[in-house]
Wavefront OBJ file of the C-alpha trace (Angstrom):
o trace
v -0.675 13.428 34.286
v -0.931 9.892 35.248
v -1.067 6.652 33.005
v -4.469 6.079 34.280
v -5.891 9.265 33.088
v -4.303 8.920 29.488
v -5.387 5.275 28.894
v -8.554 5.114 31.132
v -6.979 1.843 32.425
v -4.590 1.270 35.359
v -1.187 0.184 34.145
v -1.603 -3.143 35.623
v -4.744 -4.055 33.686
v -2.909 -2.843 30.359
v 0.210 -5.071 31.523
v -2.247 -8.048 31.830
v -3.881 -7.436 28.225
v -0.125 -6.868 26.901
v 0.623 -10.368 28.002
v -2.863 -11.742 26.768
v -2.080 -10.365 23.282
v 1.463 -12.055 23.351
v 0.489 -15.326 25.058
v -3.116 -16.286 24.673
v -2.910 -19.618 22.989
v -6.253 -19.573 21.428
v -5.465 -16.473 19.529
v -1.859 -17.427 18.565
v -2.749 -20.934 18.139
v -4.887 -19.984 15.079
v -2.018 -18.041 13.607
v 0.116 -20.306 11.231
v 3.593 -18.960 10.057
v 2.810 -17.216 6.598
v 4.752 -17.353 3.544
v 6.971 -14.224 2.907
v 4.516 -13.101 0.211
v 1.745 -12.816 2.797
v 3.470 -11.758 5.941
v 4.800 -8.117 5.299
v 7.414 -8.629 8.295
v 8.599 -12.119 7.384
v 10.624 -10.534 4.920
v 14.139 -9.891 6.980
v 14.828 -6.375 5.503
v 11.483 -5.226 5.805
v 11.522 -6.507 9.592
v 14.896 -4.824 10.213
v 13.418 -1.547 8.748
v 10.170 -2.026 11.073
v 12.312 -2.330 14.238
v 14.632 0.270 13.095
v 11.935 2.633 12.864
v 10.685 1.985 16.296
v 14.286 2.710 17.638
v 14.736 5.698 15.056
v 11.340 7.339 14.325
v 11.387 9.820 11.570
v 14.433 8.690 9.973
v 14.972 9.332 6.304
v 15.698 6.919 3.371
v 19.336 6.801 3.582
v 19.508 6.520 7.182
v 17.132 3.382 6.791
v 19.326 2.080 3.998
v 22.593 2.553 5.910
v 21.050 0.877 9.097
v 19.768 -2.188 7.099
v 22.772 -2.467 4.802
v 20.573 -2.196 1.676
v 20.805 0.302 -1.095
v 18.458 3.205 -1.115
v 16.577 1.948 -3.973
v 15.895 -1.406 -2.236
v 14.934 0.287 1.176
v 12.615 2.817 -0.919
v 10.739 -0.200 -2.678
v 10.549 -1.996 0.991
v 9.130 1.161 2.645
v 6.670 2.029 -0.177
v 5.280 -1.692 0.507
v 5.173 -0.664 4.266
v 3.550 2.641 3.536
v 1.104 1.278 1.133
v -0.139 -1.540 3.792
v -0.151 1.152 6.486
v 2.717 -0.219 8.670
v 4.407 2.841 8.346
v 3.737 6.533 7.961
v 5.598 9.007 5.416
v 6.051 12.829 5.238
v 8.288 15.302 3.601
v 10.538 17.127 5.653
v 13.190 19.535 4.240
v 13.237 17.848 1.173
v 13.610 14.378 2.483
v 10.948 11.911 3.152
v 10.811 10.560 6.635
v 9.155 7.346 8.010
v 7.752 6.043 11.224
v 5.954 2.915 12.373
v 2.000 3.793 11.779
v 0.550 4.964 15.125
v 3.721 5.391 17.051
v 4.454 9.148 16.412
v 1.581 11.755 17.008
v 0.733 13.557 13.674
v 1.645 16.848 14.768
v 5.158 15.736 16.326
v 6.444 14.446 12.940
v 8.466 17.412 12.062
v 9.673 18.055 15.607
v 11.095 14.646 15.746
v 12.659 14.748 12.387
v 14.291 18.001 13.239
v 15.787 16.232 16.489
v 17.223 13.372 14.430
v 20.275 15.609 13.924
v 22.865 14.712 16.193
v 23.883 18.605 16.935
v 20.422 19.680 17.437
v 19.474 16.749 19.827
v 22.891 17.451 21.842
v 21.862 20.993 22.140
v 18.517 19.698 23.636
v 20.146 17.324 26.006
v 22.747 19.773 27.295
v 19.761 22.285 27.860
v 18.042 19.910 29.530
v 20.823 19.366 32.175
v 21.905 23.153 32.187
v 19.202 25.735 31.231
v 20.392 29.293 30.242
v 23.523 28.429 28.060
v 25.079 30.860 25.774
v 25.996 29.960 21.901
v 29.657 29.877 22.651
v 29.274 27.531 25.807
v 26.981 25.133 23.612
v 29.694 25.290 21.154
v 32.388 24.184 23.465
v 30.100 21.500 24.852
v 29.273 20.108 21.130
v 33.180 20.524 20.500
v 31.996 21.952 16.895
v 32.283 25.176 15.070
v 30.089 28.358 16.043
v 28.204 28.285 12.829
v 27.070 24.746 13.187
v 25.925 25.848 16.880
v 24.058 28.953 15.220
v 22.342 27.251 12.521
v 20.937 24.808 14.810
v 19.902 27.006 17.408
v 18.121 29.041 14.666
v 16.054 25.992 13.699
v 15.271 25.308 17.527
v 13.866 28.862 17.582
v 11.920 28.536 14.675
v 10.235 25.377 15.837
v 9.787 26.950 19.236
v 11.595 24.231 21.039
v 14.099 26.837 22.889
v 13.706 30.185 23.960
v 16.225 33.129 23.962
v 16.949 35.923 26.735
v 19.444 38.736 27.051
v 21.198 40.979 24.346
v 23.632 40.207 21.446
v 26.277 37.763 22.236
v 25.279 37.461 25.660
v 21.921 35.906 24.924
v 21.169 32.748 26.862
v 18.999 29.703 25.637
v 16.668 27.615 27.383
v 14.183 24.867 26.374
v 10.704 26.012 26.016
v 7.582 24.258 27.422
v 7.011 22.723 24.088
v 9.733 20.342 24.685
v 8.474 19.386 28.254
v 5.072 18.925 26.908
v 6.566 16.425 24.188
v 8.260 14.610 26.849
v 5.375 14.252 28.964
v 3.164 12.975 26.132
v 5.226 10.312 25.202
v 6.124 9.187 28.831
v 2.714 8.668 29.323
v 1.710 6.370 26.083
v 4.685 3.582 26.208
v 1.965 0.995 27.272
v -0.426 1.969 24.709
v 2.095 1.693 21.970
v 3.328 -1.770 23.364
v -0.273 -3.068 22.980
v -0.315 -1.537 19.516
v 3.021 -3.367 18.489
v 1.883 -6.704 19.902
v -1.218 -6.447 18.040
v 0.571 -5.602 14.644
v 2.890 -8.211 15.207
v 0.205 -10.925 15.740
v -1.713 -9.960 12.898
v 1.383 -10.125 10.708
v 1.524 -13.607 11.832
v 5.006 -13.737 13.583
v 3.800 -15.652 16.717
v 5.491 -13.008 19.025
v 6.265 -14.131 22.763
v 6.485 -11.531 25.353
v 10.165 -12.132 27.407
v 9.716 -9.256 29.887
v 8.759 -5.671 30.011
v 11.137 -2.798 31.395
v 9.642 0.674 31.670
v 8.913 1.792 28.234
v 10.949 -1.382 26.595
v 9.649 -4.795 25.683
v 11.758 -7.717 25.049
v 10.136 -9.970 22.600
v 10.742 -13.269 20.775
v 9.657 -13.842 17.009
v 8.771 -17.486 16.028
v 10.125 -17.343 12.348
v 10.667 -20.290 10.000
v 13.388 -22.429 11.499
v 14.581 -20.043 14.083
v 13.600 -17.580 16.670
v 14.330 -13.963 16.820
v 15.086 -11.870 19.995
v 14.194 -8.239 19.648
v 14.281 -5.418 22.248
v 11.727 -2.531 21.136
v 11.746 0.848 22.687
v 8.288 2.257 22.789
v 9.006 5.860 23.730
v 9.945 7.803 20.754
v 11.115 10.646 22.724
v 13.715 8.569 24.892
v 16.022 8.575 21.519
v 16.276 12.345 21.529
v 17.680 12.032 25.242
v 19.956 9.104 24.846
v 21.361 9.867 21.412
l 1 2 3 4 5 6 7 8 9 10 11 12 13 14 15 16 17 18 19 20 21 22 23 24 25 26 27 28 29 30 31 32 33 34 35 36 37 38 39 40 41 42 43 44 45 46 47 48 49 50 51 52 53 54 55 56 57 58 59 60 61 62 63 64 65 66 67 68 69 70 71 72 73 74 75 76 77 78 79 80 81 82 83 84 85 86 87 88 89 90 91 92 93 94 95 96 97 98 99 100 101 102 103 104 105 106 107 108 109 110 111 112 113 114 115 116 117 118 119 120 121 122 123 124 125 126 127 128 129 130 131 132 133 134 135 136 137 138 139 140 141 142 143 144 145 146 147 148 149 150 151 152 153 154 155 156 157 158 159 160 161 162 163 164 165 166 167 168 169 170 171 172 173 174 175 176 177 178 179 180 181 182 183 184 185 186 187 188 189 190 191 192 193 194 195 196 197 198 199 200 201 202 203 204 205 206 207 208 209 210 211 212 213 214 215 216 217 218 219 220 221 222 223 224 225 226 227 228 229 230 231 232 233 234 235 236 237 238 239 240 241 242 243 244 245
């Protein structure tokens, strides 16, 4: 399906809209740099968490805390404020709360993306993208791990409908189900929509963003902060992380 069918606009017009949101002087000129108590993302820790969740959607508390260099209790406090103000969404997955930037993950995909956060699980998916119909023992060698680890991950992937199995016993071969390709297509079609959403959110927060350039599903931006300019790269396709992890 083409980008035009999904958004109702051609990619060039969305690109111009994105430029307008970032650079429109009559809009940005009215936005003053806000005090950290008024602008949620003016706080360094919360800004780091926000951009981390754009890169690593459906990460859990300890993953967020480790990336930002904060304690779990501090990360939880910041995340609660971000959830309250609808900057991020949250959901329970396997006795852990996972988080994502609001509007950047489709509601029905949260558990699947959280499942694929595991490095071994996503590695299995990547290997099956490249080489369909692999046996458990072959995947174990490719992952350089114990067979029990592979077995546990394959069982989860089967339960969520990500992989399919064919053949008897130990000769059983695994391949990706149509579900994973539907997920890939769905997110490949929406980066421009997500880019526009991020742009609007940053403008509304008062960070005075400027678009440096756009490359595929990535945008490179500059944020005007008190006394300095901060550069950020934003990946606007949550599924890319699964393939590149």
